[in-house]
C-alpha positions in Angstrom: 1.5 13.1 4.2 -1.2 12.8 6.9 -3.7 11.9 4.2 -1.7 8.9 3.0 -2.4 5.5 4.5 0.5 3.6 6.0 0.6 1.4 2.9 0.6 4.4 0.5 3.4 6.0 2.5 5.6 3.0 2.4 4.9 2.4 -1.3 5.7 6.1 -2.0 9.0 5.8 -0.1 10.0 2.6 -2.0 9.1 4.2 -5.3 11.0 7.4 -4.5 14.0 5.3 -3.5 13.8 3.3 -6.7 13.6 6.5 -8.8 16.6 7.9 -6.9 14.6 11.0 -5.9 16.0 13.8 -3.8 17.5 12.8 -0.5 15.6 15.5 1.3 12.3 14.1 0.0 13.3 10.6 1.0 14.2 11.9 4.4 10.7 13.5 4.8 9.0 10.2 3.9 11.3 8.2 6.2 10.7 10.7 9.1 6.9 10.2 8.7 7.3 6.4 8.6 9.5 6.6 11.8 6.9 8.8 13.5 4.1 6.4 12.7 6.1 3.4 13.9 6.8 5.3 17.2 3.2 6.2 17.6 2.2 2.6 17.0 4.7 1.4 19.6 3.4 4.0 22.2 -0.2 2.9 21.5 0.8 -0.7 22.1 2.5 0.1 25.4 -0.5 2.1 26.6 -2.8 -0.8 25.7 -0.6 -3.2 27.6 -0.6 -0.9 30.7 -4.3 -0.4 30.5 -5.0 -4.2 30.1 -2.7 -5.0 33.0 -4.4 -2.4 35.2 -7.8 -3.8 34.2 -6.8 -7.4 35.0 -5.5 -6.2 38.4 -8.8 -4.4 39.2 -10.9 -7.4 38.1 -8.7 -9.7 40.1 -9.1 -7.6 43.2 -12.9 -7.7 42.9 -13.0 -11.5 43.0 -10.7 -12.1 45.9 
């Protein structure tokens, strides 16, 4: 699943759901979607913290 783009993963999940495929398979797809969403959220939080720290450092230099 690591080789699938986010779009391919979601499309696969929706198609598998539409075809009423095995619940275990749907669960695996959903787990990967949830993992990627979590990773994306963590990445955003880290970026906010980094930018906040950078603004603080720059602000201190110009005081």
